[in-house]
N, C-alpha and C positions, 0 to 999 in steps of 0.2 A: 501641750494642747492634742489632743488625736480628736477629730473630726472626721465622721463618719458621713458619705455624700452617696447622693445616688439618684435615680428613678423613683417615683413611688410605688409601691409595693414590692419592693425589694426583699428586703428585711433589714433594713437599715437599724431598727430599733431591736433586734434579735443579739444581732453584732457587738453595740455599744453597750447592753444590757451585759453580754458575755466581756468586754473588754473591763468595764467597770467591776466588773467582778472580781478580774485577774489582777488589777491594779491597785484593789479596795478604795476607788473613788467614786463621785457621782456625774450625774451626765447632765449637760444644758442643750435641751431642745432647741431646733433651728428653725422649726415649722413655722409660717406664718398664721398659722389656722388652730393647731393643737392647743394655743397659750388660752383659748377662749374656752371659759368654763362652761358656755353653753352648748358648746358643740363637743359631741362626743363621737356616736356612732361613724359621719359622716368623714372624720377628720380621722378616722382611722385612731382614737386616743390609746397608747400603749396600754397594755391590759391590767388589769389589779393586781396581777400575779409581780409582772414586768413593776409595776410601779412600786411594788410593797419591797421585792428584791435589790432594788438599789433608788437613793434618793436622786427625784427627774426635778429639773428649773424649769420655766419658763411652759410649765403644760398645768390647763385650766388658772392660769394665774389671775388672767383680766378679763374684763365685763366685754361683751361682743358688739359696744356699743361708744368702746374706746376703738380711735382709729390709729391702729399703734403702725409704725413705719420700719424702714430697715435702719435709720437712725436710733428709734425708741429702742427698738432690739439690742441695735450694737452698745448703746447705753446699758444698758438691761446687764446684757451678758458677760461686758468687761467689768463691771463692779461683781456680779459673781463670780468669774472668774478668780478675779484680785482675791476676794474672800477664801474661794476652796483652795487657792494654793500656797495660805495659812497653814493649810491644815493636811494636801496632800500633793506627792509628785509629781505626778498625770491628771489632768482632768476630762474629760471624753466629754464630746457636744458632736450633736447628730441631729440631723435633716435636710431637707428638699430641697427645700427654698432658697436657692441662688443667690439671689441679691440680702440676704440675711448672712449669710456664711464671705460672702464680698467685704460688707459690712465691717464683721466682728475683724478679720484675718487681714485686710487689707485698709479699712478705712472707706470713705464716702466723699466723692467729689460734693463741691459746695453748688449748689445748684437752686437757684431762689425758689421760696416757696411758690407755690400759683395761688391765684386769686380765688378763694372759697366760690364766689358766684360762678366763675367761669369753670371752674373743675364739675359744679353741680350741674352746670348748663351742658356741659360733655357728656359727661352721664347717662345725665336723661335722654339728650338726643341720640345714645348708642343704643341704646334700652330700647328705644323706638324704632332705629336705622339699622343696626347692627353690625358685624365686624366688617364685610363690604365696606361701607361708609364711611367707618370709622379708620378703614386705611386707605381710603381714597383723601381724606381730609390730611392723617399725615404726609402722604406723599408730596400734597401740594404745599402746604405748611412747611415741611423740614424735609426735603429731597433726602440731606448730605446723612440724616439717622435712616433713612426709611430701607436707603443701602446697602444696609448692611444689619438693622436691628430685626428684633424677634419682631416679625412684623403679625406672628401669630398669637401674641401674646396680649388680650385688649390692656390689661392693668399699665405695658410700657408704652404701648400706643396712644393712652389716655395722657401718661404721665408726658411724653414726648410734645404731644400739643396742647396740653394745656402749659406749659412753658413758653412754649414758640407765643403764644395768645395772650399769655401775660408779661412777655420779656420783648416780643419781636424777634429773639434771637432763638436760633436753633442749641438743641437742650445738650449738641458736642459742641458748641462753645465753652460749656462748664462745665465739660470732662475732662480732667486735665487729667486723672490716669497715674496719679503719684501715691504710692503705695505707703500708709503709716507703718512704723514699727512699733510692734509691741514687747513685754519686755519679758516674751518668753517665748520658748519653738511652738512651729505650727509644724503635725504633720498630717497631711487629710489623706483619707483612703477612701476610695468610690468603688461602690459594688454594682455589678451590672449583670445580666445573663443575656443569654441568645434571644433575639425579639420574640420567637413561638412561646419559648419557655414564659417569660416576664408578660406579654401578652393573655398567658392562661391565667397568670398569677393572679393580675390586674381583675381579670371576666370571671373567678372564682372568688375574690375580696367582694367585687359590688356583689355578688349573691347573697356572700355569710354579712354582710348588711346590711342586705333587705330582712335577709333569715332574723338578725339581730333587732330589728325595730326601728330603720332609718325611716318610712315611711312615717311614721308616729312621733319622732322626734321632730321631724319637717314638722306635722302638724300641731306640736306642744308650740314650737318656734314662731309659728304664722300667728298664733294666739296669742304669745307673750308678747309679741310686739303687733299686733292687731294689722295684719300684712293685710292687702286686699289687692285688687289691680289697679294698676294705676300710682300706687302710693310707694314712694321711694324706701328698696330695702336696704336694710344696712350693708354697708360697705362687704362685712365677713364674710356676708350670705350667697355674696356673686362668686359661687366659687362652685368648683365641681362636684354634683351631689346633692346639693341645696339648690340651686338654680335653674334644675332640672325638675327636683320633686316639687317646688314649687308651683313651678308651670302644671305640671300633673294638676296638683291641688285647685288652681284656677281654674283649670279646665281648658288649659291650653293643648294637651297632646293626653293619651294614656299614660295607664303606668306602665305597659310594654315597652313603650316612645321613651318614659323618660328611663327605664332601666338601661334600654339600649345607650341610649343617648350617654348616661351616667361613663357605663363601659367604656365607648368609644371617645368620649372629651377624658377621658382618664388616661388613657392610652396615647391621645395627643399630647394632654401635658407631660406624660412620662417621657417624650420625644423629645421637648422642649427642654426639659429639663437634664437631659442627656446631651443638649445639645452645648447646651452653659458648660454644664462642669466637663465637659471633652475639652474644650478651649481651656481649662485649667492645669499649665505644663506641671504644677506642682500635686497631683493628685498621682496616687499610686494606685492602680485597679485591680480588682481582686474580684473574685465571686463570694456570694454570698454565705450561709451557710444550706448543705451539709458540706459544702467545700471550705469555706475558707480558714484560713490560717492564722493560728495569733502574731503578730508583725513582731 
């Protein structure tokens, strides 16, 4: 199994398609948003040409209303990999959702499910109070996790807080770090670029998304799900690109402000992705095309 990882916008899809073509195999996506069939432009779904060139899995395969987790992805991907390995010697995976890659490659700790009411309450208050409020809540409730956790990631913060409020214990209590054994070898390839070049790519990609119709895509989603101020937004839409456009459509910010925030928040997200993947000693790092060379 070859797993291509790295920050958003770096060029993982192009490298994965090249590798899949070289080995005559298929690709499993490890992206927590490209799996939703209602989302396309804002999640940078692979192009029709890329999808036609190589069979992809976990792309536009689920409804946005399905609340998928890393465990769900691992179950899906392990099952799909088992089937593909009966036909191919090599399978390619590509994506930037670090927890999904970890769940597939290493397994997940057995952390108790949170009370749905507690989770809903945290989400609702976060949407009103914002990130600083959420950080302070976690700092008080779970200082052990807060000391070295990803405190800029709202999803990770909410997960830590909901586990504490549901169990009265730190999420670190349940994180054993035991690595699962997989019946295949795994090679992880990380792609990166100098920051100015990566950020330039990100900014350009957001501009291309706007030209491709991101605003209309979000308008259609707002209509499809009858979204309005004060109404709960599906979890999959609480992501960069959609959050800012929804804020614009609700009259909270201008379109220019929304585009600026998408670029800024995407750059922040890329930084968090790199922080995650750089901690993995199994990742071999290189550059994307045109410098990329087949291992």
